[in-house]
Each structure stands twice: as structure tokens, then as C-alpha cells.
N, C-alpha and C positions, 0 to 999 in steps of 0.2 A: 504494501499498498504505499502510495507516495504522498508526501506532503504539500502538494498543489493541487489547489482548487480545481476542479473541474469545470466549474460552472454554476449556473443557478437554477432553481427551480422556485414556483411561488409555493406558500404554506398549504392553498388548498391543493395542490398536486401532491403533498406528501401526504394526504390522507385519500386519494382517490388512486392516481396513475403511477406514483412513484412513491409508495409507502416503503417500508421495511420488507427486506426480499425482492423487491423491484428491481428490474434492469434500466439504468438509463444511459443513453447514446448521448455522448458529447463531441466536441470536435476531435478532440485527441484521444479519446479513451471510451470503454463501455465500463460503467461501474456499477456496483450491487448497494443499495441503501442497506445500512448496517440494522441491525435489531435494538429494540428500545434500551437493552444492557448498556448499549455504548452511547447513548445519547447524555452528554454529561449537562445537567441542570445547573448551566453556568449564569448566573445571575445578569439579567438583561438581556441574554440572548435566546430566552423563551417566555412567554406571555401565559400566565396561570389563567385557565378559563374556569369557572364554576356553572355548573348547570344540575342542579339537584336530582331533577327528573331521571337525564339519563346517568348521573351518577350511580344512583341507585339500580338503575335497570343494568349497568354492565359492572356493579360491584366495584367501585374505584371511587376516589375522593376529589378527584380532578382532572383537568385535560391541559395538555401543554401545546401551544402553537409556536413552531421555531419563528426565530426573526433574527436577521443581522443587523449590528451597530457599526458604524462605520468601516462597512464593509468586512466585519469581521463575525464570525458564529459560523450556524450552519447545522446540518447533521453530517456524520462519517459516513464515508463510503469506501469500498476496496473494488480494485481492478477486475473483472469479472467478465469472461471466463478467461482461466490462467494461458490456455493455449492462444497465440498469436500468430501471423502470416506475415513474412517479409513482403514488402510491396514491390520489390524487385526480383529476387532471386525466387520467391515462393516459398520457403522454408518454412515447416510448420513446427512449431516447438512452444514450451512452457516454461522455459528458462532464458529467456531476451535478457538482456541489460538494460539497467535504466537510468536516464540521466535526467536535468532538469528539466530537457523538452518532450519526454516520454521515453517508452523502450523503443530501443533499435536493436538492427541487426548489422553484423560486420560483413559486409559483400565486398570480398576481394580488397577488405582493409578499409573500406569507406563507408559509413553511417548512412542506414537506410530506415525509412520510417517501417512500423509494422503497424497491422489493425488487428483487432480482436476477431478471432475466428467465426465463422458465421453461423454453426450449430453449436447446441448444448443439448441436454438430456434433463427431463424433469419427470415426476409420479405425480399422481392425485394425491399422494399424502403431503406436497408441497416441497418435497427434496429436489434439489438441483446440482448439478454436476457439468464437468466439461465431457463433451462427446468422446467416446472412447476411440479416438484416431487410431491409435497404434492397433488396437483389436481389428479395426473396419477395414485397415489397410491390408492387414495379413489374413482376412476373410477366407476361408476354404482352404488354408493351409494348416498342416499337423502341427507347427511349432511357430511361434511369434518369434521375430529376430530379437536378440538379446541387446543389441543396440541400434534401437531404429533411427533413422534420420530421414524424416518425411518431409515432403514437398507436396504443395498444391499445384495444380496445372489446369490451367481453362484452353480447353480445345477450340474457342472461337465460334463454334457453330450455333449456339444459344446460349440464353443466361440460364438454363434449367440445371438442377443438381445432376443430370445425366450427362453433362458436359463437363464436369468438374472432377479431376483423375486425382487420386491421393496415391503416391508412391514411396517406397523407401529405398534410399539409397544405400542404405545400412546392409543389408542383403541383397538387394536388386531382386528380389521376387516378389516383394509386396507390391499389389497395385490392384487398385478397385475404383470405379466412380462412385460416387456419391447416390447414385441411384437407388429408390426406395429408401433412404435414410431416415423419410419423415412417417413411414407406415407405423400404424400400431403394430406391437410385438415383434415389429423388426429386430429389435435388440436382444429377445430374450434367449435366441442361439448364441449371441456374440458376449454378453455381459450377463446374462441370468437374471439376477432381480436387481434391485435398485440399491446404491452405495449409502443412502441414508443422510447425503450429506446436507449440511444447512449452513452454508457460508456465512450468513447473515445472525445467525446466533452463535458462529464458532463450535457448532456441533456436528458429529457424526453418529447418526444413529443406527446400532446394529439391529439385524434382524427384519428392515423391510420386505414385506413379500410381494411389493407393488413391480410391474415390469416398467422400468422406464423406458420415455417415449423422446424419440429425437424431434427437436423444434428447432426453427429458425430464431436466433437469437432476439429478434426484434417482434415475432409473434405476439398477437394480441392475447392468445393464450396463456402466456409464459406468467401472467399475472392477473388474477381478478380481485380486484379490493372489496370487502364487504364493509359498508358503512351504514351507520346510522345517525338521525339528525332530530332536531328538537326544536320548536321555537319556544324565545322565553317568554312566558307568559305569566302573568299576575296569580297567585302572590309570589312568584319565585323571582320576581326582577325588580322588587323592590330595595333600597340600599340597607335596611336591618336584614332583610334575608341573605343578601350577599357577604354581609360579614359574620352571620351566622355558618355560611357554606364555608368561608375561610379557615373556621375552627372547629369545623363539623368533625373532625378524626379525633381531637381533644373531647369534645361534647359527647361523641358518642361512647367512648371510654368511659366516661364518668358514669353516662346511663347505665351501662351494662354494670358497674359496680354499685352504684349508689340508687338505681332506679332514676325514673322521671322527675319524681317529686325531690328527691335527693340534689338532683343538679342545679335546682332553683338557688340553693344555700351558696353554690359556688361560683355562679356566672360573674359576680364582683372578682372573684378572683382572675377569671378568664377575661373579662372584659373590665378592667380597672377604671377607663375613661371614660365610661358611662355612669349616669346618675341614676336614682330609683326608679324614675319614669324611663329611661331609656332601657334598663334591665328589664323593666315590665314586658316593652315590646319584645325585645330580644327572646325572654321566656316562650312566648306568645310563637314567636317565629320557630324555636325550637321545638315546641310540641307539634307545629305544623307538619316540619320538615319528619320529625320522629314517626307521625301516625302516617306521612305519603310512604316512608320505608316499610312500616309493618303491614299496611295493605297498598301496595302499588295499584294505581289503575292505569289503563292504555294511555300512551302518550297521545296518540292521535285523538282520541276520544275527548281529551281533558283540552286539546287546541281546539276543538270543535266547539264546545261550551265557552271557551274564551271569546269566541267569534261572535255568539248570541249576545253579548252585550250590545246597547245601543252607541254608547262611547265609555272609551277605558283610556287613561294617558298616564303611562309610567317612563319609566326610563328606557326601556328597551320594546315597549308595545303602546302603541298609540293608533286608536282605531277610531272611526266615525261612521255611523250608517247614513248612506245617502238613500234619498228617495227615489224609488223604482219608478220611471217612466209607463204610464197606464197602458201604453201598447204592448208591453213585455210582462205586465205584472201578474198575469192569468199563469204564467209559465215561471217567471222570476220572482221570489218572495222576497228577498233581501239582496242588496249590495253594499259591501262594506270596504270603506276605503281604509288601508291598511298604512297610514302616513309612515310608521316606523316599525320595524321589526329587528329581530335578531335571531339567527339560525345558527346553532351551534351543529357540526358535522364532527363526527368522529370514527376514525378507523379502528376497528374492533378484530379484523382478522382480515385473511386472503385465501385463495386457493389455486391453483395451477389445472391444467388442461381443460377442466370444465367449470365452468362459472358456478358461483353458490346460489341458494335460494334466496332471491333479493326481498323476500317478503317473511323470512325467518326471523324470531324474535330470540330465539337460543339456536343452541347445537352450531355456533360458529366456531373456527379455530384460532381462539383468541390467543394460544401458545405461541402461534405461529411468528408472532411479532417479535418476541423476547426470550431468552434462555432463564431471564430473572423472574420466577414466578412470583416473588414478592412485591413487585413494582405495584404502585397503587395508584398509576395515573395510564392514561392512553392518549396519542395524539391528537390533536383535534384543530378545528378553524372556526372561527369566529368570523361571520358574514352578517353584516348590516345592510338593510337595503328598504323597499315599500311594495306594495302590492293590492291587489283587489280580491276581495271574498265573496263569492257569488254563491247563491243558496236556492236551489230549484224550490217549487211550491210542492210540499209534501204530498197534499192530496191529488193535486195532477199528476204528480209521479207514481201515485199508487195505482191509479187509474189507468194509466200507461204499463206499468207492469203487469197488471191483470188481465191485459190484452193478451187473447189466445195466439193470434199472429205474432206478436212480439216474442212469446214464450217459445214458439215454435221454431222462430227463425234462429234464436240463440242456443237452443237446447243443445245441438251438437257443438256448436262451438265451445261451449262450458264444459261440455264432457270431455273434448279434446283436451282441451287445456288441463283439466283434473287427472287424464290420462297420462300426460305427459309429466305431470309432479310424481305420479306413482313410478313411472319409469325411471326417473331420477331418485329414486328413495326418498322424496320431500314429502312431506305430511299435507294431506288434502287440506285446501282453505275454503272455507265457504264463503267468505266476504266477496270472492268475484261473482256477481251475477249480473242481470239485465240492468240493474240500477249503475254498476259500477261501467258496463260498455258504456252507457249514455255519457255518464260524466266524465269518463276519460276522454272519449271522443270530441266532446264538448271542451274540454280543456285544452286538446290538440288545435282545434280550429280557432279558438281565440288567441292562443301563442302565436300562431302565423298571422291573424289579424292584427294584434298587437304591434307586432314588428314590423308592419307597414305603416303604423301611425303613431308611435309613441317615441321613437327615437331610439330603439335598442335592439339589437339585431336577435332572431329568434333564438339562438342559442345560450343568449344570456339572462332568458326567461325561463322559470321554472317552475313546477308545477305542486300542489300536494291535493291527492285526491283523499276525500273526506266521504266515504260510503260505506254504509250499513244500515241496521234497520233502524237507528235513530240519527242517521247522518245522511245528507243529501248535498254536498258542496264541494267548491272547487277554490284553491288559492292559487293565484298566479303572482308571482313575484320575482325580484331581482336582487340580488345582493351581492357585496364586495367585502374585501377586506379593508375598503379605506373606510375613514371616519366619518365620510358624509354618506355611502352608500347607494344612493339613488340621485336621479335627476328631475323627479315630480312626474314624468312623462306618463308611468302607468296611472297614478293617480288621476289626471285631468281625463284620461279616457275612462274613467269610472264614473264620473258626473253624470248627474241624470240626462242634461242635453247630449252626451257623449256616447252612453253605453249603449242604450238602445239601439243607434246607428252600427255600432261596433257588432253587436250580438246580430242582427239581422243580416249586416254583411257577410259575417262569418257563415252563417246557415244558408245565405243566398251561394256562397263560392262550394258549399257541400254539395250543392244539386248537381254539378257539373265538374267531369274530372277530365283531363287531357288524356289518361289510358283508357276511358270509357269506349268502348263497354268490357273491356277485359278487367277494368278494376270493380265495376259496380256486379260482374258475375265472378269473383275469382272464387267463390265457393263450389263453383263445378269444374274447376280447373285443378285446384290443389286441397285435397281432403286434409291433408294434415296441418294446414294452415291455421294460425291461431290470431286470425284477423279475417274479417269478411270485405267490405268494401272499403279498403283502405291502402294507399299506396305512399310512396316518397313523393307523388305529384299533387296529392290531395290533404293527406292526414298523418304523416309521419313528421316527426320532429327528431333534433340531434339528441345524442345520448345526454349529453349535458342538461336536456330540459326535461326529459322525461325519466319519471322514476320507476315506471313498470315494464322498461324494455320495450315498449311499442308493439305490445301486446292488447289484445283484446280492444280492437277498434272497430267500427263501423260506421260511417258518415251518413248509412242511411237511417241511422235510428235518430239522427236529428230532426230530418223535416219531412212532413207529411205531404201527400201529392195523389193523384190519381191513381198513379202506378207503385205506389208506396204506401203501404197501412200501418207501417211498423214505426213512423215517425215521431217524435214528441212535439217539437215545435210547429204550430199552424197560422202562420202569419199572412 
């Protein structure tokens, strides 16, 4: 590992694309972000974030957001993979020398640049290692060369792996192309089972029974992050509650020893700067947090309840209900302008090869992030922004859900989705229903429409779907780590004189897709598809915007016409 900083990435990327165990390609090197055990909690280089509801759910005390100060700080990384290729002679080795410019090869006495090898191996348990170059080169031979001297040669006919030849000049017998190196189970006859290597944790577990799989170093399935987020809502956003959260570890230990009533007597020691009135408020906040930990509720349902207020203004949560235009009031019961919100996003684990269940609250590989099981924190990011909360009319929605044509249209789609979950050994989840399909599709169409009118690009607007027996709304919002976090554009589009036009235009655009009739008749083309009438031309949005992987969408759920009896809106 070199002392040279390879480059910079944003805090939000450290909990999504480039978390611990991921690979990052920079100009001069390919590096792996180290596990949390190597993140030194230096004063000033990390911002502590408190969010009681998330802390309770993840069983940690706080979250850390890395930041640099005067171009110093950051998270540690190591060069990976170890095998590199000389840009001039094609030598493939894992012991090139390093100087202040990087790893180099001595070609005829002159330094030549090297670049990271193209392939690696990984397994579903998260282990990762260098590709078995020596074994692959001598594949099919009885004995492997005792002094391998490997070289990569491109034949120049194409850019595929079939065109890349690996040869050994040590024995002059080893020679193979890379054809088939990425196929599943190809490496079983070469290396047997996984090496159990976890470089980011500095561990090598013995006994992993999985068969490693060859992967391109920059492939998307090398790293799938599993994140969870929450909005900072009352009463967890006031100053007293934040003060309690900062000392919660100490308070909780006292509660375990003396009980909740006994803690009240020692609060003046824990908070010596507060008078009697302040201590009374603190004790009330302590009781609220302890009650929440003992009987945790669904994070999303709590957020839904917070949006039911007509107006609420706190440090991190400022909402104001806007009057709904009469032309859309039969379908939209409430529009809530969210002038200020704070979202905390936390990385809780990751997987390789196959993505994790994005909807699971538990059974996530938390240990993947660190070798230190005693760590009391996780990496997180604080995002500030604004948004619009839209709530559908409950009675109209129940009438739509009871329509036989609606149930018939989505019966197969919902069954296909649940079958896919079972195939992946995920738990069945009954929150996905006709209601969810309608809300999710409406969210996507509004995101696309907002991007044309509010000044934000579509990939900077995110969604939160509130769907369930007692929930029927969507939150469209934008956020950034910046102190401002918003430009006010989304708020203006939520005003009474603007939103009805925005909604009607979104529904109007849903009626026609440039891919029709292929898009509108997609169910008859792909039986295993998890969308109906939805494609990139009309309904799909970027991965940064959609929290549900662009699944369970159907634009025909939005509008009613002579040809379509399953639509909700009828303007």
C-alpha cells in the first residue's frame, strides 16, 4: 500500500458505490476501500451523525461521515488486484516495484508503466482474490511451472477475452486464451473452492465451500451495497433529543444498572450545564428514546404519520400543507410542501455476484464491513433538501383497488414478483400490491415531469413510496451534503397554481410512448418481466432516483380511457 492519495470520492459514494470492500478505479491505480477497522476516527476528519431510529434498528450508537480538512483526511485504501500488466512488454506479475509515480516494470533497463490486471475472482459470500493466472495459464497440463514467468498478449483481432492469450516463458509450455474465464463454475476444476480472502478486513477465512467466479475488475456485480435511510422527523429532530443522543451510550448503561427511574437522579452529573427545567426536558427525551428502543415501530410508517400534520417546523423538518386545486381533489387528498428535510443514509453491508434484497430490514451481511465486531458505528451520510409529499384520496383508491379488471391485470405480475423472491431465497413481502404499482408509477412519471420544470435533473430527484393498508402517498425530494441542500424549485411546483398542471401533464404523457405498441403490449412478449407497460422511453428513471430497482411499473394504471378501464385518474 502506497502513501500516495489515489484521488477523491464524495461522502455519499462511500455508502453506495464505493464502500468498504469495493474497488475504485483511479487514473494511476485500482484500489480497494479498507474495512471500518482501519478508519481512524480522527477529530475533524469525520462528522458524527445521530439518528435514534436508525441507531436502534442497526444496533449502533452513531454514524460517521468522512470529510477532508485542508486536503487531508479520508479513508484508507490498498492497491487491488496485486497482479499487474506491463504496458510495454506485457509481463503479468504481482511483485512489480513501486516508486512515487506508481508500480513500474524494468523493460530493457527502462521504467515502464503498469496497469491493474483485468480479471479478479469473487464468491457469493463476499470473498475476493486475484484471478488464478498461473493455474489458468497451465490449464490442461499435468504439472504447473515451478518458476512461472507470465505474459499477456493481445492478438489484435477483437476486444473479447478470446483474443487475449496468457503464456508462460518460464516453461514455454503454458499457453491459453482467456475464453470462458468468466463463466460460472469454470474455475471449479482449476482452484476448487474459494480462498476465503477478505483483503479489506485483512482476513482469510478457511473453509469457504463456494466456487469462485471470474469477474471483470470493473463489473457492476463485484459490489452491491445494502443501504438504509430515514428522514429526521419530530420528536427526534429537536435540540434536546440530539443532546440526549450524543450521550445515549452512557445513559443506556445507567438505565441497565439503575432502571429508568434511577437515571433521573444522575442526569445532573451527565449534563452539569443544565438547570432543573432543562433536566426535566432531558428526562422526557430519555423516556421517549428508551420507549422507542423497547418497542421500535416501522421507520416508514413513522414518516408517513409525520407528514399528516398540516404544519410542523423544526431544525431538520419543515412542512406546510398546500391547498389542492379542485380539478384534481377527487384523486389527490393532500399536497404537503417540504421546505426542509434531512435524510440519513447508512451503509449496513454488501454482497457480490448477486444483489441483496433491497427491501429486507434484517439478514444483511453487517460483518462484511469490518473485522472488528465491537465497533459501535456505521458509515453514513447526511443529506439536506426539499420535496413534495403527495397523498392520494383513500376512498377513491379503495374503489380502484376493488375493480375486478385491476385485480386481473396485476395478478400475474405480482405473482411473478413473489416467485422471483422465493427463487432468490428472499422472504415473501405482501406490501407489494396494486396500490404499490399505482404509487410507484405515479412517482416515476412525476419525477420525469419535475425534471422538465423545476431546474433539477431527473437523477437528482429521489422517491419514497408510502404504500400499505394505512398509507397511500409518495415523497419526491432532492438532497445534497451542502448546507443549503435545495434551490426551491420543487417547492414552487407543489403550489396550488402549479401542481395540478404538473400532474395533468404527467398523466397526459403517460398515454403515449414512443415505443408503442411494443411498450403497451409488453406482457405478451416477455412472460417473466416484472413491469407491464413501462420502458426507458416513458416510465423508467435512473438508479439514483428509484428506491425499488425500476420494478412493478405500469403507466396504464394512471389514466382511464375507452381502451383502458384499469386507470386511476380520469381528468
